C-alpha positions as CSV (number, residue, x, y, z in Angstrom):
1,M,0.2,0.1,0.3
2,R,1.5,3.4,-0.7
3,L,0.1,6.5,0.5
4,A,0.0,9.9,-1.4
5,P,-0.7,13.4,0.6
6,H,-3.9,15.1,1.2
7,S,-5.5,17.6,-1.5
8,L,-3.8,16.0,-4.7
9,V,-5.2,16.5,-8.3
10,M,-5.8,13.3,-9.9
11,E,-4.2,14.2,-13.3
12,N,-5.6,11.2,-14.9
13,F,-9.4,11.7,-13.8
14,G,-9.7,15.4,-13.1
15,I,-10.6,14.6,-9.7
16,W,-10.0,16.5,-6.5
17,H,-9.9,14.8,-3.3
18,S,-9.4,16.4,0.3
19,S,-8.3,13.2,1.6
20,N,-5.6,10.6,1.5
21,I,-5.4,8.8,-1.8
22,I,-4.7,5.4,-1.5
23,F,-3.2,3.1,-4.2
24,I,-3.7,-0.5,-3.7
25,D,-3.0,-3.0,-6.3
26,W,-6.8,-3.9,-7.4
27,L,-8.1,-1.0,-5.9
28,F,-7.7,3.0,-6.6
29,V,-10.4,4.7,-4.4
30,P,-10.3,8.1,-1.9
31,G,-8.5,7.0,1.2
32,V,-11.1,8.8,3.0
33,F,-13.4,5.8,2.8
34,V,-10.2,3.2,3.5
35,V,-9.5,5.1,6.9
36,L,-13.3,5.4,7.8
37,I,-13.7,1.4,7.0
38,L,-11.0,0.9,9.3
39,A,-11.9,3.0,12.3
40,L,-15.1,1.6,11.9
41,I,-13.9,-2.1,12.1
42,L,-11.4,-1.5,14.9
43,D,-13.9,0.8,17.3
44,A,-16.0,-2.2,17.0
45,I,-13.2,-4.7,18.1
46,I,-11.7,-2.9,20.7
47,G,-14.4,0.5,21.8
48,D,-12.7,3.2,23.3
49,P,-9.7,2.3,24.7
50,R,-8.9,4.3,28.6
51,W,-5.3,4.8,27.4
52,I,-6.6,6.6,24.8
53,P,-7.3,10.3,25.8
54,H,-11.1,10.9,24.8
55,P,-11.3,14.2,23.0
56,V,-14.8,14.6,24.1
57,R,-13.6,15.3,27.6
58,G,-11.4,18.2,26.4
59,I,-14.4,19.7,24.9
60,G,-15.9,19.5,28.3
61,V,-13.6,21.4,29.8
62,I,-13.6,24.2,27.2
63,I,-17.8,24.5,27.4
64,K,-17.7,24.3,31.2
65,F,-15.1,27.6,31.2
66,F,-17.7,29.1,29.3
67,D,-20.2,28.2,30.9
68,S,-19.1,29.4,34.2
69,I,-18.0,33.3,32.6
70,F,-21.1,33.7,30.6
71,N,-24.3,31.8,31.9
72,R,-25.0,34.1,35.1
73,A,-28.8,34.0,36.8
74,H,-28.7,37.8,36.7
75,Y,-28.2,38.5,33.3
76,P,-31.1,39.4,30.8
77,K,-32.6,36.7,28.8
78,H,-31.5,38.4,25.6
79,F,-27.9,38.8,26.9
80,L,-28.1,34.7,27.4
81,R,-29.1,33.8,24.2
82,I,-26.4,36.1,22.5
83,F,-24.0,34.6,24.7
84,G,-25.2,31.1,24.2
85,F,-24.9,31.8,20.4
86,G,-21.4,33.5,20.8
87,L,-20.4,29.8,22.6
88,V,-21.7,28.2,19.2
89,V,-20.0,30.3,17.0
90,I,-16.7,30.3,19.1
91,I,-16.9,26.1,19.5
92,T,-17.5,26.0,15.7
93,I,-14.5,28.0,15.0
94,V,-12.4,26.6,17.3
95,F,-13.1,22.9,16.2
96,I,-13.1,23.5,12.3
97,T,-9.3,25.4,12.8
98,V,-8.1,22.3,15.2
99,G,-9.5,20.0,12.4
100,W,-7.4,21.3,9.6
101,V,-4.5,21.7,11.9
102,I,-4.6,18.1,12.0
103,T,-5.3,17.3,8.7
104,F,-2.6,19.3,6.9
105,Y,-0.2,18.3,9.6
106,T,-0.9,14.4,9.0
107,A,-0.7,15.2,5.5
108,G,3.3,15.7,5.9
109,I,4.4,12.8,7.8
110,P,4.5,9.2,7.6
111,F,1.6,7.3,8.4
112,G,-0.2,10.2,9.1
113,W,-3.3,8.8,8.2
114,I,-3.0,6.6,11.5
115,I,-3.7,9.6,13.4
116,E,-6.5,10.7,11.6
117,L,-8.1,6.6,11.9
118,V,-7.4,6.9,15.9
119,I,-9.6,10.0,16.0
120,I,-12.4,8.9,13.8
121,M,-12.2,5.6,16.0
122,V,-12.8,7.2,19.1
123,M,-15.3,9.9,17.9
124,I,-17.7,6.6,17.3
125,S,-19.7,4.7,19.6
126,Q,-20.4,1.8,18.2
127,R,-18.9,-1.2,20.6
128,S,-19.0,1.5,23.7
129,M,-22.9,1.8,23.7
130,I,-23.1,-2.2,23.0
131,D,-20.9,-2.4,25.9
132,H,-22.8,-0.3,28.0
133,A,-26.2,-1.8,26.7
134,W,-24.9,-4.9,27.9
135,R,-23.9,-4.1,31.1
136,V,-27.7,-2.9,31.9
137,G,-29.0,-6.1,30.5
138,R,-26.8,-8.4,32.6
139,A,-27.9,-6.6,35.8
140,L,-31.7,-7.2,34.5
141,K,-31.2,-10.8,33.9
142,S,-29.5,-11.3,37.1
143,E,-32.8,-9.5,38.7
144,N,-30.7,-6.8,40.3
145,L,-32.8,-3.4,39.9
146,E,-30.5,-1.2,41.9
147,V,-27.2,-2.4,39.8
148,S,-29.7,-2.2,36.5
149,R,-30.6,1.5,37.4
150,E,-27.1,2.4,37.7
151,K,-26.0,1.1,34.6
152,V,-28.5,2.2,32.6
153,G,-28.0,5.9,34.4
154,H,-24.5,5.9,32.8
155,I,-26.1,6.3,29.4
156,V,-29.8,8.1,30.2
157,G,-30.1,11.9,31.3
158,R,-33.6,11.4,33.0
159,D,-33.8,10.2,36.7
160,V,-33.6,6.4,37.3
161,A,-34.0,6.3,40.9
162,T,-37.7,5.1,40.5
163,L,-37.8,3.2,37.6
164,D,-39.0,-0.6,37.9
165,K,-37.6,-3.0,35.2
166,A,-39.8,-2.5,32.7
167,G,-38.5,1.6,32.7
168,V,-35.1,0.4,32.6
169,S,-35.5,-1.8,29.8
170,R,-36.9,0.9,27.8
171,A,-34.7,3.5,28.8
172,A,-31.9,1.4,27.6
173,I,-33.5,0.3,23.9
174,E,-34.1,4.7,23.8
175,S,-30.6,5.1,24.3
176,I,-29.7,2.7,21.8
177,S,-32.0,4.4,19.7
178,E,-30.7,7.3,19.7
179,S,-27.3,6.4,19.9
180,F,-27.3,5.0,16.7
181,T,-28.2,8.4,14.7
182,D,-25.8,10.4,17.4
183,G,-23.1,8.1,17.9
184,V,-23.2,6.3,14.9
185,V,-24.5,7.7,11.4
186,A,-24.4,11.4,12.3
187,P,-20.1,11.3,12.9
188,I,-20.2,9.3,9.6
189,F,-21.9,11.4,7.6
190,W,-19.9,14.7,9.0
191,Y,-16.7,13.0,8.0
192,L,-18.0,12.1,4.6
193,V,-18.9,15.6,4.4
194,G,-16.1,17.6,6.1
195,G,-13.5,15.8,6.9
196,L,-12.1,15.9,10.3
197,P,-13.5,19.5,10.6
198,G,-16.3,18.4,10.4
199,L,-16.2,15.3,12.5
200,L,-14.8,17.3,15.2
201,V,-17.3,20.3,14.8
202,F,-20.3,17.7,15.2
203,K,-18.9,16.2,18.3
204,A,-18.1,19.4,19.9
205,I,-21.6,20.9,19.5
206,S,-23.5,17.3,20.2
207,T,-21.2,17.7,23.6
208,L,-22.1,21.4,23.7
209,D,-26.2,20.3,23.6
210,S,-25.8,17.4,25.7
211,M,-24.4,20.0,28.6
212,V,-26.7,23.1,28.2
213,G,-29.4,22.1,25.6
214,Y,-31.7,21.6,28.7
215,R,-35.2,23.0,29.1
216,N,-34.8,24.4,32.8
217,P,-34.2,27.7,34.1
218,K,-30.6,28.0,34.2
219,Y,-30.4,26.8,30.7
220,L,-33.4,27.3,28.7
221,D,-32.0,30.8,27.0
222,F,-28.2,30.2,27.0
223,G,-28.6,26.8,25.6
224,M,-31.2,27.5,22.8
225,A,-28.4,27.9,20.0
226,A,-26.8,25.0,20.7
227,A,-30.2,22.7,20.9
228,R,-31.0,24.2,17.7
229,F,-27.5,23.7,15.9
230,D,-27.3,20.4,17.2
231,D,-31.1,19.8,15.5
232,I,-29.4,21.2,12.1
233,L,-26.6,18.8,12.6
234,N,-28.6,15.9,12.9
235,W,-31.7,16.1,10.5
236,F,-30.1,14.4,7.8
237,P,-28.6,11.6,9.9
238,A,-31.5,10.9,11.8
239,R,-33.4,10.3,8.4
240,I,-30.8,8.1,7.6
241,A,-30.4,6.0,10.9
242,G,-34.4,5.5,10.9
243,P,-34.9,3.5,7.9
244,I,-31.4,1.5,8.5
245,I,-33.0,0.4,11.8
246,A,-35.9,-0.8,10.2
247,L,-34.1,-2.6,7.2
248,A,-31.7,-4.6,10.6
249,A,-35.1,-5.5,12.3
250,F,-35.6,-8.1,9.2
251,F,-32.7,-10.1,10.2
252,I,-33.4,-10.3,14.1
253,P,-36.3,-13.4,14.9
254,K,-39.3,-11.6,16.4
255,A,-38.9,-8.5,15.1
256,S,-41.1,-6.9,12.5
257,S,-39.1,-5.1,9.9
258,I,-42.4,-3.8,8.7
259,G,-43.7,-2.7,11.7
260,A,-40.3,-0.8,12.2
261,F,-41.1,1.0,8.9
262,Y,-44.8,1.7,9.3
263,I,-44.4,3.2,13.4
264,L,-40.8,4.9,12.0
265,F,-43.2,7.3,9.3
266,R,-46.1,7.1,11.4
267,D,-44.5,8.2,14.9
268,A,-41.2,9.7,14.2
269,S,-42.7,13.3,14.4
270,K,-44.6,12.6,17.6
271,H,-41.3,13.1,19.8
272,N,-40.6,16.4,21.0
273,S,-37.0,16.3,19.1
274,P,-37.6,16.5,15.5
275,N,-34.7,14.2,15.0
276,A,-34.9,11.1,18.2
277,G,-37.9,10.2,17.0
278,W,-36.6,8.6,13.6
279,A,-34.4,6.0,15.5
280,E,-36.9,5.3,18.2
281,A,-40.1,4.8,16.6
282,A,-37.9,2.4,14.0
283,M,-36.8,0.3,17.0
284,A,-40.5,0.7,18.6
285,G,-42.1,-0.8,15.4
286,A,-39.4,-3.3,15.2
287,L,-39.8,-4.6,18.8
288,R,-43.7,-4.4,18.9
289,I,-43.5,-1.7,21.8
290,R,-44.1,1.3,23.3
291,L,-41.1,4.0,24.2
292,L,-41.2,7.5,24.8
293,G,-44.1,8.4,27.3
294,P,-43.6,10.2,30.7
295,R,-40.3,10.8,32.2
296,M,-38.8,12.0,35.2
297,Y,-35.5,14.7,34.6
298,K,-34.2,16.0,37.8
299,S,-37.0,15.0,39.9
300,I,-39.6,17.3,37.5
301,E,-41.8,14.5,35.7
302,V,-42.2,15.6,32.0
303,L,-45.5,14.9,30.8
304,D,-46.3,15.8,27.4
305,A,-44.2,13.3,26.0
306,S,-46.1,11.3,23.6
307,W,-46.1,7.4,23.9
308,I,-44.4,6.0,20.3
309,G,-45.6,2.7,18.7
310,D,-48.3,0.3,19.2
311,G,-47.2,-2.6,21.2
312,K,-47.2,-3.2,24.8
313,K,-45.3,-0.4,27.4
314,E,-43.7,-3.0,29.3
315,A,-40.2,-4.0,27.7
316,T,-38.3,-6.9,29.0
317,F,-34.8,-7.9,28.7
318,F,-35.7,-10.1,26.0
319,D,-36.6,-6.4,24.3
320,L,-33.5,-4.9,25.5
321,L,-31.6,-8.1,23.8
322,K,-33.1,-7.5,20.4
323,A,-32.4,-4.0,20.2
324,I,-28.8,-4.5,20.7
325,H,-28.6,-7.1,18.1
326,I,-31.0,-4.8,16.2
327,Y,-28.1,-1.9,16.7
328,A,-25.1,-4.1,15.9
329,I,-26.9,-5.3,12.3
330,S,-27.4,-1.7,11.7
331,C,-23.8,-0.4,12.1
332,F,-23.2,-3.9,10.0
333,I,-25.2,-2.4,7.2
334,L,-23.6,0.8,7.5
335,W,-20.5,-0.7,6.7
336,V,-21.9,-2.6,4.0
337,G,-23.1,0.9,2.2
338,I,-19.4,2.7,2.8
339,F,-17.9,-0.4,1.0
340,M,-20.4,0.0,-2.2
341,A,-19.3,3.4,-2.1
342,I,-15.7,2.1,-2.3
343,I,-16.5,-0.2,-5.0
344,F,-18.7,2.2,-6.9
345,I,-16.0,4.8,-6.9
346,K,-13.8,2.0,-8.4
347,L,-16.0,1.7,-11.6
348,L,-16.6,5.2,-11.7
349,L,-13.1,6.4,-11.8
350,V,-12.3,3.3,-14.0
351,K,-14.7,4.3,-16.8
């Protein structure tokens, strides 16, 4: 395998590429796809190694710093909204810059593509979500409700202290569904659209939304811009993720692919989020259960959350098990899609 620098002009084909071009004996493709496939495979095998510092932690430190300075209770509403919008702009500019610096740096060193591969790997959450969900499932299977609450509390934002077994299962299934959108499809989408700058900006805004995008007195105004921008960035990925989950259900015994597509297009709009409903509705239809509904956040019950799906309210350990398998198959379908894109580009370039 021989690597050529970034931003090469393919003189023989008259095509610009903004990432590594990888030359293989039988295949000639933009390296962005090859690096992405390798990152997905490594993430599926090893997940997030603890010895690799996770960039999201650094992003969180930056956000906390700005939050402590600009989000003060005595500031007028319009000031908080302006400051919140300014924070979105700052975060976007910072991580576009960081992404471009890394891109140009790795272009000039031998095997620089490995750095890019590692960054992509830690920004995608295939294996880590499956591991978290399995921990919840094992606790449910052993009839340990307290441990299952503690484990599901690592992947959901709602209060878990009062959840019963069905509530724990439902919360974990909803988290798995939403994670496929913002933890897998969206990072891949924005990497393909904008390279490392696009990927880093998405993860930064997603982290910002998870920290300040709450509808409570402290963040309602300050976090408004972050929540809106996160909705924009997830709009296309969500509409890709839902149908993939519905398709994946076809390969899981006792799951309903037809039901997934039906509930997806009927109930996706019932969610308070313009995006989260797509994956959750598909999963609800696939498992023949009901998701969403009332829940508690910071001891405040949210009553305006509609139910999604026609099935039973009482999700079980076995539903969670099927959801994990649907999630894994959905990730594999993405791999196949990317590999097919490689083949398509190969055929296109040969012409």
